[in-house]
C-alpha positions as CSV (number, residue, x, y, z in Angstrom):
1,X,-14.6,30.2,-3.0
2,X,-17.7,29.6,-5.2
3,X,-21.1,31.6,-4.5
4,X,-23.5,29.6,-2.5
5,X,-26.8,29.1,-4.3
6,X,-29.4,27.4,-2.1
7,X,-31.1,24.3,-3.2
8,X,-34.4,22.5,-2.0
9,X,-32.5,20.2,0.4
10,X,-31.1,23.1,2.3
11,X,-27.6,22.4,1.2
12,X,-26.1,25.2,-1.3
13,X,-25.3,23.5,-4.6
14,X,-22.0,25.0,-4.8
15,X,-21.1,23.5,-1.5
16,X,-21.6,20.1,-3.0
17,X,-19.2,21.3,-5.8
18,X,-16.5,22.5,-3.4
19,X,-16.7,19.0,-1.5
20,X,-16.3,17.1,-4.7
21,X,-13.1,18.9,-5.7
22,X,-11.8,18.4,-2.0
23,X,-12.4,14.9,-2.2
24,X,-10.5,14.6,-5.6
25,X,-7.1,15.4,-3.6
26,X,-8.1,14.0,-0.4
27,X,-9.8,10.7,-1.4
28,X,-10.8,9.9,2.3
29,X,-13.6,12.6,2.1
30,X,-15.6,10.6,-0.6
31,X,-17.9,8.6,1.8
32,X,-19.0,12.0,3.4
33,X,-19.4,13.6,-0.1
34,X,-21.3,10.6,-1.3
35,X,-23.6,10.9,1.7
36,X,-24.4,14.5,1.1
37,X,-25.3,13.8,-2.6
38,X,-27.3,10.8,-1.8
39,X,-29.3,12.9,0.9
40,X,-30.0,15.7,-1.7
41,X,-31.1,13.1,-4.2
42,X,-33.6,11.4,-1.7
43,X,-31.5,8.1,-1.5
44,X,-30.4,6.0,1.2
45,X,-26.6,6.2,0.1
46,X,-24.4,6.4,-2.7
47,X,-21.3,4.3,-4.2
48,X,-18.5,4.8,-6.5
49,X,-17.0,1.6,-8.1
50,X,-13.8,1.9,-10.2
51,X,-12.7,-0.9,-12.2
52,X,-9.8,-1.7,-14.7
53,X,-8.2,-4.6,-16.2
54,X,-6.4,-5.8,-13.1
55,X,-8.3,-4.2,-10.1
56,X,-11.6,-3.1,-8.8
57,X,-12.3,-0.9,-5.8
58,X,-15.4,0.8,-4.2
59,X,-16.3,3.6,-1.9
60,X,-19.5,4.1,-0.1
61,X,-21.4,6.5,2.0
62,X,-21.4,5.3,5.6
63,X,-25.1,4.3,5.8
64,X,-24.9,1.8,3.0
65,X,-21.2,0.6,3.3
66,X,-22.3,-2.7,5.1
67,X,-24.7,-3.5,2.3
68,X,-22.0,-2.7,-0.3
69,X,-19.5,-4.6,1.4
70,X,-21.9,-7.5,1.4
71,X,-22.8,-7.1,-2.1
72,X,-19.3,-7.6,-3.3
73,X,-18.4,-10.2,-0.7
74,X,-21.2,-12.4,-1.6
75,X,-20.5,-12.1,-5.7
76,X,-23.5,-10.2,-6.6
77,X,-21.5,-7.8,-8.9
78,X,-20.6,-10.8,-10.9
79,X,-24.3,-11.8,-11.6
80,X,-24.7,-9.0,-14.1
81,X,-28.0,-7.1,-14.9
82,X,-28.5,-3.4,-13.7
83,X,-25.0,-2.0,-14.5
84,X,-24.3,-3.9,-17.7
85,X,-26.9,-2.1,-19.7
86,X,-25.8,1.2,-18.2
87,X,-22.3,0.4,-19.2
88,X,-23.2,-0.6,-22.7
89,X,-25.3,2.6,-23.3
90,X,-22.4,5.1,-22.6
91,X,-25.2,7.7,-21.9
92,X,-23.6,10.8,-20.8
93,X,-25.7,11.6,-17.9
94,X,-27.6,9.9,-15.0
95,X,-30.1,7.3,-15.9
96,X,-32.5,5.1,-13.6
97,X,-32.9,1.6,-13.7
98,X,-36.2,1.6,-15.6
99,X,-34.6,3.4,-18.4
100,X,-33.2,0.0,-19.5
101,X,-35.2,-2.5,-17.5
102,X,-38.9,-2.9,-17.1
103,X,-40.2,-2.8,-13.6
104,X,-41.5,-6.3,-13.8
105,X,-38.3,-7.7,-15.1
106,X,-36.2,-5.8,-12.5
107,X,-38.4,-7.3,-9.8
108,X,-37.7,-10.9,-11.0
109,X,-33.8,-10.3,-11.2
110,X,-32.1,-12.3,-8.3
111,X,-30.0,-9.5,-7.4
112,X,-33.1,-7.1,-6.9
113,X,-35.4,-9.8,-5.5
114,X,-33.0,-11.6,-3.1
115,X,-30.4,-8.9,-2.1
116,X,-31.5,-5.3,-2.8
117,X,-35.2,-5.1,-2.2
118,X,-34.9,-7.0,1.3
119,X,-32.7,-4.2,2.4
120,X,-34.9,-1.4,1.1
121,X,-32.6,-0.7,-1.9
122,X,-35.2,0.1,-4.5
123,X,-35.1,3.0,-6.8
124,X,-31.7,4.2,-8.0
125,X,-29.8,6.3,-10.6
126,X,-26.3,5.9,-12.0
127,X,-23.8,7.2,-14.4
128,X,-20.6,5.8,-16.2
129,X,-17.6,8.0,-16.0
130,X,-14.3,7.4,-17.8
131,X,-11.5,7.7,-15.3
132,X,-7.8,7.2,-16.1
133,X,-7.0,5.6,-19.5
134,X,-7.9,2.0,-18.2
135,X,-10.2,2.8,-15.6
136,X,-14.1,3.1,-15.6
137,X,-16.1,4.6,-12.8
138,X,-19.6,4.1,-12.1
139,X,-21.5,6.3,-9.3
140,X,-24.8,5.1,-8.2
141,X,-27.4,6.6,-5.9
142,X,-29.2,3.7,-4.1
143,X,-32.6,3.5,-2.2
144,X,-34.5,6.3,-3.3
145,X,-37.7,4.4,-2.5
146,X,-39.4,4.4,-5.8
147,X,-38.2,4.7,-9.5
148,X,-40.1,7.9,-9.8
149,X,-38.2,9.6,-7.0
150,X,-34.8,8.3,-8.5
151,X,-35.9,9.9,-11.8
152,X,-36.8,13.4,-10.1
153,X,-33.2,13.2,-8.7
154,X,-31.7,13.1,-12.2
155,X,-31.5,16.8,-13.1
156,X,-29.7,17.6,-9.7
157,X,-27.3,14.7,-10.4
158,X,-26.7,15.7,-14.1
159,X,-25.8,19.2,-12.9
160,X,-23.0,17.7,-10.6
161,X,-21.9,15.3,-13.1
162,X,-19.3,17.4,-15.0
163,X,-17.7,18.1,-11.6
164,X,-17.8,14.5,-10.6
165,X,-16.1,13.5,-13.8
166,X,-13.3,15.8,-13.3
167,X,-12.9,15.0,-9.5
168,X,-13.0,11.3,-10.1
169,X,-10.2,11.5,-12.8
170,X,-8.1,13.4,-10.3
171,X,-8.9,11.1,-7.5
172,X,-8.0,8.0,-9.5
173,X,-4.5,9.6,-10.1
174,X,-4.1,10.3,-6.4
175,X,-5.2,6.9,-5.4
176,X,-2.8,5.3,-7.9
177,X,0.0,7.0,-6.0
178,X,-1.6,6.0,-2.6
179,X,-1.5,2.3,-3.8
180,X,2.2,2.4,-4.2
181,X,3.0,4.4,-1.1
182,X,2.5,1.7,1.5
183,X,4.3,-1.1,-0.6
184,X,7.1,1.5,-1.3
185,X,7.4,2.1,2.6
186,X,7.5,-1.6,3.2
187,X,10.3,-1.9,0.4
188,X,12.4,0.6,2.3
189,X,12.1,-1.5,5.3
190,X,13.1,-4.4,3.2
191,X,9.8,-6.2,3.7
192,X,8.2,-8.3,0.9
193,X,4.5,-7.5,0.5
194,X,1.8,-8.0,-2.1
195,X,-1.9,-7.2,-2.5
196,X,-4.4,-9.9,-3.7
197,X,-8.0,-9.2,-4.6
198,X,-10.9,-11.0,-2.8
199,X,-11.0,-13.4,-6.0
200,X,-7.2,-14.2,-5.9
201,X,-6.0,-12.0,-8.5
202,X,-2.8,-10.2,-8.3
203,X,-3.3,-6.3,-7.6
204,X,0.2,-5.1,-6.8
205,X,3.4,-6.2,-5.0
206,X,6.9,-4.8,-4.3
207,X,10.3,-5.9,-5.7
208,X,11.0,-7.8,-2.5
209,X,8.0,-9.8,-2.9
210,X,8.8,-10.6,-6.5
211,X,12.4,-11.7,-5.6
212,X,11.2,-14.0,-2.6
213,X,8.6,-15.8,-4.9
214,X,10.6,-15.6,-8.3
215,X,10.5,-19.4,-8.4
216,X,7.6,-20.2,-6.0
217,X,4.5,-18.3,-7.5
218,X,3.0,-17.5,-11.0
219,X,0.5,-14.9,-12.0
220,X,-1.7,-15.8,-15.0
221,X,-1.3,-13.6,-18.0
222,X,-4.8,-12.8,-18.6
223,X,-6.8,-13.4,-15.4
224,X,-4.0,-12.4,-13.2
225,X,-4.9,-15.3,-10.9
226,X,-2.0,-15.9,-8.3
227,X,-1.0,-19.5,-7.7
228,X,1.8,-20.5,-5.2
229,X,3.8,-23.6,-4.9
230,X,3.7,-23.7,-1.4
231,X,0.5,-25.8,-0.6
232,X,-0.4,-24.2,2.7
233,X,-0.3,-20.6,1.3
234,X,-2.1,-21.8,-1.8
235,X,-4.7,-23.6,0.4
236,X,-5.3,-20.0,2.1
237,X,-5.6,-18.2,-1.3
238,X,-8.1,-20.8,-2.4
239,X,-10.3,-20.2,0.7
240,X,-10.1,-16.4,0.1
241,X,-11.0,-16.8,-3.6
242,X,-14.0,-19.2,-2.8
243,X,-15.5,-17.5,0.1
244,X,-14.2,-13.7,-0.5
245,X,-13.5,-13.6,3.4
246,X,-10.5,-14.2,5.6
247,X,-11.8,-13.4,9.2
248,X,-9.2,-12.2,11.7
249,X,-6.2,-12.6,9.4
250,X,-4.0,-15.6,9.3
251,X,-0.2,-16.5,9.6
252,X,0.8,-19.3,7.2
253,X,4.3,-21.2,7.8
254,X,6.0,-21.7,4.4
255,X,8.4,-24.3,3.2
256,X,10.6,-21.7,1.5
257,X,13.3,-19.7,3.3
258,X,13.6,-15.9,3.2
259,X,17.1,-14.4,3.5
260,X,18.2,-17.8,5.2
261,X,15.7,-18.1,7.8
262,X,12.4,-20.1,7.9
263,X,9.5,-17.8,6.7
264,X,5.8,-17.2,7.2
265,X,3.2,-15.3,5.2
266,X,1.0,-12.9,7.1
267,X,-2.3,-12.5,5.5
268,X,-4.2,-9.4,6.5
269,X,-7.6,-8.6,5.4
270,X,-7.8,-5.0,4.0
271,X,-11.0,-3.4,5.4
272,X,-12.3,0.2,6.0
273,X,-9.2,2.6,6.1
274,X,-6.8,0.0,4.8
275,X,-9.0,-0.7,1.8
276,X,-8.7,2.9,0.6
277,X,-4.8,3.1,1.1
278,X,-4.1,-0.2,-0.9
279,X,-6.9,0.4,-3.6
280,X,-8.5,-3.1,-2.9
281,X,-10.6,-4.8,-0.4
282,X,-8.7,-8.0,-0.6
283,X,-5.7,-9.3,1.3
284,X,-2.2,-7.9,2.2
285,X,0.3,-10.7,1.9
286,X,3.4,-10.0,4.1
287,X,6.5,-12.1,4.0
288,X,8.1,-12.5,7.5
289,X,11.2,-14.6,8.7
290,X,12.9,-15.4,11.8
291,X,15.5,-13.0,10.7
292,X,13.1,-10.2,10.8
293,X,12.0,-9.5,14.2
294,X,11.2,-5.6,14.0
295,X,7.7,-4.6,14.3
296,X,5.7,-2.0,12.5
297,X,6.3,1.8,13.4
298,X,3.2,3.8,14.5
299,X,3.2,5.8,11.4
300,X,3.1,2.7,9.3
301,X,0.3,1.4,11.3
302,X,-1.7,4.5,11.0
303,X,-1.1,4.6,7.2
304,X,-2.1,1.0,6.8
305,X,-5.3,0.8,9.0
306,X,-6.5,4.4,9.3
307,X,-5.6,4.4,13.0
308,X,-5.7,7.3,15.2
309,X,-2.1,8.3,16.8
310,X,-3.2,7.0,20.0
311,X,-4.6,3.7,18.6
312,X,-1.3,3.4,16.7
313,X,0.9,4.0,19.8
314,X,-1.3,1.4,21.8
315,X,-1.0,-1.2,18.9
316,X,2.7,-0.9,18.9
317,X,3.2,-1.2,22.8
318,X,1.2,-4.4,22.6
319,X,3.5,-5.6,19.9
320,X,6.6,-4.8,22.1
321,X,5.0,-7.4,24.6
322,X,3.2,-5.0,26.9
323,X,-0.1,-5.8,28.5
324,X,-3.0,-3.6,28.0
325,X,-2.6,-2.3,31.5
326,X,1.1,-1.7,31.1
327,X,0.5,0.0,27.7
328,X,-2.1,2.3,29.2
329,X,0.3,3.4,32.0
330,X,3.0,4.1,29.4
331,X,0.7,6.4,27.4
332,X,-1.0,8.0,30.5
333,X,-4.7,6.8,30.0
334,X,-7.0,4.5,31.9
335,X,-7.1,0.8,31.2
336,X,-10.8,1.5,30.1
337,X,-9.7,4.0,27.6
338,X,-6.9,1.7,26.3
339,X,-9.6,-1.1,25.9
340,X,-11.8,1.0,23.8
341,X,-8.7,1.9,21.6
342,X,-8.1,-1.8,21.2
343,X,-11.5,-2.4,20.2
344,X,-11.3,0.3,17.4
345,X,-8.0,-1.2,16.3
346,X,-9.8,-4.7,16.2
347,X,-12.8,-3.1,13.9
348,X,-10.2,-1.3,11.7
349,X,-7.8,-4.2,11.1
350,X,-10.4,-7.0,11.0
351,X,-8.6,-9.0,13.8
352,X,-10.8,-9.8,16.9
353,X,-8.2,-11.1,19.5
354,X,-5.2,-9.4,21.0
355,X,-3.0,-12.5,20.4
356,X,-4.0,-12.7,16.8
357,X,-3.3,-9.1,16.4
358,X,0.3,-9.3,17.6
359,X,1.1,-12.6,15.9
360,X,-0.4,-11.2,12.5
361,X,1.4,-7.7,12.6
362,X,4.7,-8.8,14.0
363,X,7.2,-9.1,11.5
364,X,6.1,-6.2,9.0
365,X,9.6,-4.7,9.8
366,X,9.1,-1.0,9.6
367,X,11.7,-0.3,12.2
368,X,11.4,1.8,15.3
369,X,9.2,4.9,15.7
370,X,9.5,8.1,17.7
371,X,5.7,8.4,17.9
């Protein structure tokens, strides 16, 4: 364990380093690590954005996560401006916005004027990191209040930067394995699944999905845009592409058959914990058919949606057809506790009604669970 040298913020500098390297292996720790760094730097929060040729993901500290989610959902990251000049410069350290943009120009930029400033996100610092060979990571501290305060935090951030760079490279490799883990689990269960980004691009899929849509889907070679011959599925994809949203999930009946049975595509928004496991904040597309009547095991539910063991057990019971009262009795909890657990499941899956939850998750086909 490293020695503990105090800082003006009351958090030992080496404690920040320890936390950064812990997050390199357990990537779920990054939001809390970012929160600690942002507090020390005097910001409202911090964010990591990782981009490569075919995917983009982000992680934010809890205080600014809703703002960051809206930022990407509304397409502000596509407007250019603040980050473009940081990327072009390749400065091996942290910079503040006014290093590249005059204060007056910054205030006139639509992203600053119409999105960030109204939310109090003034004064930030950021740095570009090289991740895996095709990845680039940007870490930003947001909402320092003034550009001067952001600049005052740069020495602290620069001292952390070598550790952040190493940890982000490790984390990218860990995340890449996690991205494959759920799709591999679904493959073992014989389930066809794919992940699509919010803007309709192919992120990843398993062999079963490739086989099911071998003659019914295309992926553009450069943009990686996904297009389906089935008109209803393509309409749902177009809706996600145009709005960036898919509230509550959706089940789309398909014209094609899967393993000799009529098929449907379950489209599940990847929010919160699910976003981290799949490496995308887009949509999970799962192919289900009348010949596949199994339901997801509790362990798979936990992996996909970051559910607690109790939340996963409750969800599985509901998928088996139990009422909320019967499920509560099965697991030895009160109905009120079961309803609180169900509310947490709704929040984590992005599905808001019990019927939609059952309809959307039934057919993932993970087989029985002993949980």
